[in-house]
N, C-alpha and C positions, 0 to 999 in steps of 0.2 A: 832211306830217304834222308836228306841232310836236315838236321834239326832246324836250321835257320829258315826253313821253308814252312815250319809248322802252321803259319797263319797265312800261307798262299791259297788264293782261290784263282782258278782259271774258268773264265766264262767262255764258252765256246758258241760263237755266233756274234756278229757285229751289226745286226739290224736295230731296230728301235727297241725290241724287247731286251735284247743282249746289252745294248749300251745303257739302257735305263737301269737294268739290274745291276750293271758294273758300277755305275754312278752311286747308287744306294750303297752297295757294299764298301765301296772305297771311302765313302763319306761317313761310314760308320766305323772306319779305322782298319778295315781289313786291307791286306796287300793283294791287289787284284791284277790279273793279267788278262786282256781279251784276245782270243785266238779267232781269227776271222779269215775266210777264204776271199773275200772281196772287201774293198774299201766301202764306206757307208754309201757312197754315191752310187754304187752298183748293187746295192741289197734291194730286196723286194720293197722294203719300207720306203725306199726312195721313190718309188712309183705311186705311193698312197695319196688319196685326195686332199686331205685326210680330216674329216669332219668328227668331232668327238660325239659319238653316239654308240651303245652297245648294240651293234648290228650283227645278227645272225651268230651269236655265240652263247654257249652253254657251259655250265649251268646258270640259268638266268639270274637266281638270287646272288650267287657269287659274284657274276659278271657285272651286276648292277653295284654291289659293294666296291669292286675293284675300280669300277668307272667312276664312282663318286669320289674316291680318293685321289684318282687321277684328275678329276675336275678341281679338286682343291689346288693341286700344283699347277695346272694349266691356268687357272685364274690368277695365280701369283706371276706366272711367267708372261701373261698378256700385258703386264706392266711395262714390259720392254720388248715389244713385237720386233722391232729391227734386229734385236741381238738373238732372241730366242725363236722367232718364226711363229709365235702363238698369238693370235688375235681373237677377241670376242666379236662374232659376227651374227646378224640378225638373218632369220630365214625361216622356211616352212618345210616341216616333214609331212609329205602327202600321205594320206591314208593312215596317218597315226591317229591313235585315240587319246585325246587330251586327257580324259579321266584317268586312263591307266598310267599315263606318263606322270600325271599329278601325283599319283599315289606312291611312287617311288622316288621321284625326282623334284616333285613341286617345291619342297622346302629349300631345295638347293639351287633352283632356277627361277627367280623372281620374274613374274610376268608371263610364264608359260601359260599358254591359252590356246583357245580353239582359233584356227586361221579364219580371217573374214573372207567373204566372197571376192573382194578386191584383191586380197593375197594370194588366193589359190581357188581354181575352179573344182572345188570338191571338198571332201572331209580332210582336214589337215590340222597340224599344231604348229604354231608359231613359238619359236624359242629364239635365245641368244646363246650361241654355243661357242666353244672353242673351235676354231678352224686353224690347223697347223700347216705352215709351208715347210714341207719337208727338206727342201733343199737348203734351208737355213737351219732348221731345227736339228737335223742329224749332225751336222758339223759343230752346232753348238754343244750337243751332248757330248761328242768326242772331246772337245776341248775341256768341258767341265770335268769329265773323267780324267783326263790327263793333268789337269790342274789339282785334282785330289791325290794325286800320286800314283795313278794307275798307268799300265803299259799297255799298247796294242802290238800285236805280232801277226803278220800274214802266215797263216798256217791251215793246212788242210787236214782234217782229223778223219780217221778211217775206223777208229775204235775209241769209244769214250772210256774204256777201262784202261787204256794205255796212256791217258793223260796224266802226266806226273805231278799231281797236286794232291793235298789232302781234301780239298773240296773242289769238285768240278760242277759247273752249272750249265746245263744243256739247253741253251736258247737258239737252236738251230733251225727252227721253223720247219719247212717242208723237208729239209735235210734229214730230220729225225724219222722220216719214214724207212730210210735205209740205215741209218746210224744206229738207232736203237737196238733193232729195227721195229718200227710201229705201222703195220698195215692200215691202221685206222685212220691215219693222216691222207688227205686226199687233196690234190690241187683244185682250186676254183679260180679259173682264169678270168682276170679283169682287164679290159682294154679301155684305154682313155683317148681322148683327143684334146690336145692343147691349143687354144686359140687366142687371137688377141682379143682382150676384153672391150666389147662395144659400149661399156659404161655401166655394167651390171654390178651393183655392190651388196646384194643378199644372195644366199645359197638357196637351193631348192633341191628337194629329192622327192620323186614321184613314181608311181607304179601304175601302169594302165590296166584297163580290164583284162588284157592278155597276159598280164603278168610281166610285162617288159618294163625294166626299170630305167629311169633317166634321172640324172643329176647335174648340176653345174655349181663350181665352187669358185669364187673370186679369190684368186692368189695374187701377190704382187706382181704387177706387169703381165698378167695373163688370166684367162678362165679356163678352168679344168672341166671337160665334159666327161660323162659317163652315162651308163656303165653296163657291165656285163657281169655275169656270175655263171660261167660255164663249167660245170663240175666234171672232174677228170680229163680236163684238157691240159696238155703240157706245152703246147706251142708258145713260144715268146715272140713270134712274128706277127706284127700287126696285120689285121686282115682289112683290106680296103672297103669291102662290102659292110663289114661290121662298123667300120669308122663312119661311113656314110649314114648308117642307120642311127648311130649315136647323135650324130648332128642333127638329123632329122627329127629325132624324138625331143631333143632339147629345144629346137627351133620351134617346134610346136608349143613348147612352154613360154618360150621368149623369142618372138620372130626375128629380133635383131641378131640372134646368134647366127642366122642362116647366112649371112654375108661376111661373117668375121674370118679373118685370115688364119689359116692353120699353122701354127708354129711347130708342133710336134705330135708324135704318135708314140704312146707307151703301152707296154703290157706287163702285167705282174701276176704271179700265182700265189693266191691267198693259201696259207697253210691251214686247212679246214679239218676239223676233227670233231666227232660226236660231242666231246667235252673238252675243255682245256685241261692239259696235263700240268699239274702243279703239285709235286710231291718229291719226296726223297727216298733213296735207297742207299744201301751199303755196298760198297765195292770191296774187293779182296784187301785184306790189311786194315780194315776199319775205315778206309777212306768214304767220303760221302759223295753221291752224285744226286743233284737237285734237277729235276726237269721243269721246264718252264716254256711250253710250246702249245701249239694247235689253237691260236687265238683267231684263227680265220682272218676276217676282214675288219677285226675290231682291235688289233694289236695296239694301235696308237691310243684308242679309248681306255684300254685297261693297263696300259704300260707301266704306270707307277704303282698302282695298286698290287699288280702281279709281282713287280719287282720288289716290294717291301715284303710280300709273301714269301718269295724266293730267298731273300736275305735272312728271313727269320728261319727258314728251314736250312740255310747254310750254317747257322749258329752252331759253335761247339756242343 
């Protein structure tokens, strides 16, 4: 291997986890290339809602630590929402226990409290959280990475051991199921309906007695409705019946949604795993392979915390 490449890092995967990890590495002085099969606009991350909250991610203690570190960054980025896509928005987490949330996040989320009956018909938690517009945030991450001296290449990788770099960082999400291989990775299908916003300024996440989830997130110029979490479903085709059910559940929470004009349908496959994999192993010749995948539906929430963890593992 050429000696001038001794500081090279190749990050495989160009979604929010890969790009954020690449940014952290490049801004720490590493020479970094991102290899991605798809441009950021066509990654799973582009479909994300994307509300900051450690949803369905293990291990819980580490996930909360990663999430709080990411919260630090998002609060800073929210000072320039038009550029970064990050805003601090008020809303209610239905069926959430305010006391439990206070125990781990209360010191970092001033005003965290139980929702009033006017805010939510049931037990819930009011909070002001980062809400990220991924159509703005992902291109912003890409430009920040390039400004730090990084490079992006469109490449399809079939074997991580064959990536010619002293350090390889695996941020391939669901692709790691075949690439590692890691059969513990499973798709959790999420379908969204994007509608014209009828004037809703707050977000809401709710789970009914049957366990069906509904949420709406006000993004610039639109309202994003969800959601589903269908395990082991691989189809990326929107299901009209599912879309109708999503609109119906959201309209039950806010009646004005019922008449909103539909703008788009979206489907993404969350890369779910029993626990996030964030570790390192050695490749032949002493090269280092760092894994950073399996974040399920919380990739945006923990992106910066996990990126810093991965960068530490990538250090000589």
